[in-house]
Structures are given as structure tokens and as C-alpha cells.
N, C-alpha and C positions, 0 to 999 in steps of 0.2 A: 653691771660692772662700773665701778667708779672711774672717772677719767683721771689720768695722772695730773698732778699739780703743774702749773705752768711757771711758777716762780722758782728761781734758783734758791737752793737752801743756803742758810747762813753757815759758813765754815769758821770754826774757832778752835782754839786749843782745848784739849780734853782736860777735865778736872776730875778729882776723886769722886765728886758727886755724880758724875756722868756714868760711873762704872756699872751701877745696876741696869741702866738702859742698854749699855754696851753688852753686858752679859745676856740680856734677854734677846737682843738682835743676834748675837753669836749663836745662841741655842736654836734660834729659828732657822739660821742659815746653814749650819754645818750638820750634814746628815751622814757623811762618810768618814768622819774622824771625830775623835773625842775632843770637845771644846777645851780650850785652855782655862785654867783656874783664874779667878779674879786676882789672886796674889801675883800670878805670873804676868798678867796684863798690866797690873798696876806697877810692877817692877819696870816694865818697858816704858810706861808713861813717865815715871819718876826719872828714869835714866835720860830720857830725851823729850822733855815736855814741849819743845818747839816743833816736834815732828809727829806728835800724836794728836789727832784731830777728831772732831765730831762735826757732823752735818745736822743742823736743826731747822725745823720749820715750825713757826708759831711757838717757839720755846720747847718743842719736843724733839729729842734726839732721834733721828731716823737713819743714821749711818755713822760709821766710824772708820778711821784709818790709823794703824800703828806703823810707824816707820822709825828706823834706827840708822844713824851713821854707822857704817859697818865695813867689813872686809869682803870684797867680792869672792865668790866661790866657797864661802864658808857660812852657809845658812845657820842662824842660831837654833839651838835646840828648842823644841816645843815644850811648853809648860814648865820652863825653868823658873825657879823661885827668886832668882836674882838676875840682874842684867848689868854686865860691865861692858861699856863701850870700848872699842879699840882706841889706842892713843892716836893712830894715824889712819882714819877710815878712808877708803877709796871709792865708796859708793853709798847711796842711800838705799837701805834695804826696806822694801815694802813688806812688812811682816803680815799684815792682815787688813783687808778692806771688806766691809760687809754693809749691806743696805737692808733695812727692814723690808720684808716681802711686800707690805702694803705701800711702800714708798718707791718701789722700783718703777722704771720707765719715766721718772720725773727729772732726770739729769743729776741725781745725787751722786752716783758713782763717778760720773764725768767731773763734777765739781770737786770731789775729793782727789781725783787723780791730778787735776789741774793745780790744786793747792799743794799736792805732793811735789809736782814738778817745780813749782815756785820755791818750795823749801830747798830743793836740790840746788837751784840757782843761788839762793841766799848763802848756802853752805859752801858754794864753789865746787860742787861735785857734778861731774859730767856723766857719771855712770849710776844706774839703778839696778837692783836685782830683786828677785822674788822667787818663791816657790808656788807655782800654780797648782791648786788642788781642785778636786771634784770636777775634773775635765774642763777647767777654765782657760786652757791655753788660747783658744780663739778669742776670748774676751780680752786677754792681755795683748795679743797680737794687734788688736785694733789700736792700741796705744803705743805701738812701736817696739814692744818687748819681743825678743827672739829667744828660742831655746838655745842654751849654752851647755857646753860639757863641764862636768865636774870631775875632779880627780877621784880615783877609785875609792879612797877611804871616805870621801864625802858622799859618794853615791849611796853607800849603806845608810847614811844618816837620813836620806830622803824617805826611807821606808817608814820612819816615824810620822811622816806627814800623810799617810794613807795611801790608797791606790790611785792610779792614774794621775801622778804628779810629775811636774817637770820644773827644772831649774831654768829660769829665764833672766836675761839681762837687757837693758836699754842703754845705749851709748849716745847721749845727746851731742857729744863732740863731733860726731860724724853724721849729722843731719837727721837723726831720729827725732 
């Protein structure tokens, strides 16, 4: 078994040229829900280029993160062909973070989450939100996210995210 890399990956803004690598990583990582289309992911990237990131090592994309300035309690629809940001976002919504299986245990996920938190600060947002999929609640709890309630109409929307999902929030204004 190959030892994990010891260098921190380079984190940079995602470009259209990164999308084939992003799609390959997404296909390798999501086993319990249908992956989003390239058009849907690109719509998110175009809507918020400063918050959609890739992690690269030696020029190869090994992970990615899609985040959107958003409204808490209203997760965006999966696989939407367009992405219109709210005029007054109150959180940074972490839509998707994935790391190539061969690049795990090398700090890539942590580096992406740290970059996400830095983007929150730049945008002046103290709250983050996400939908944890594929039983990933414990992973996100390590970063301070906690399960949060959604209004009944929004609960039904979570079903589109697959089984074993949870809406989670992080409030950095209160020490998280």
C-alpha cells in the first residue's frame, strides 16, 4: 500500500478545464446517489467562481469543493441546470467536497475545508450549511458542523440527496 503524500495540496479556483477531472472524482466517490451532470456543476462554478475550488498535487486535480453563497435552511436542488444565487445570502453552502480515493489520508479534505472557511471569512459569512450524504455526518462533525432542523417542506427535498442524509450547519460566530 502506497503511503499518503506528506505535502499539502495546492488549492486554487476551479476552471472549466478542471471539470473532466472533477467528474471522474465524483463518479468514483458517489456510490449511493446519482452524480450530478457536468452542466449542473459548471453552472455552480460559473455562479460563484471564488468559492468553487480544486486541490491539485503535481498539477493533477485530486479533490474539489463546490460552495455557494446561499440561504440557510434551503439546500439547492441537485442536478439543476442553472444556478441563481440569492441577493442576500446568509451562509456559505458547501454543496460538494470529494477527494480521489487514491489521494485520501493526505490532508486534501482538510485543506479544502480550511479554504472553504477562509472564503466564508472573506465573504463576511459566519454560517455554513451542507447536506451530509452517504453517512458522512461524523466526518462533518469533526469540522464543527451540527445537525440542524429543516422546515417540513424542505425535509422532502432532502430525499433527492439519497438515503442516510442530514442537513447540517456551522456557526463560526459562536466559537465553532
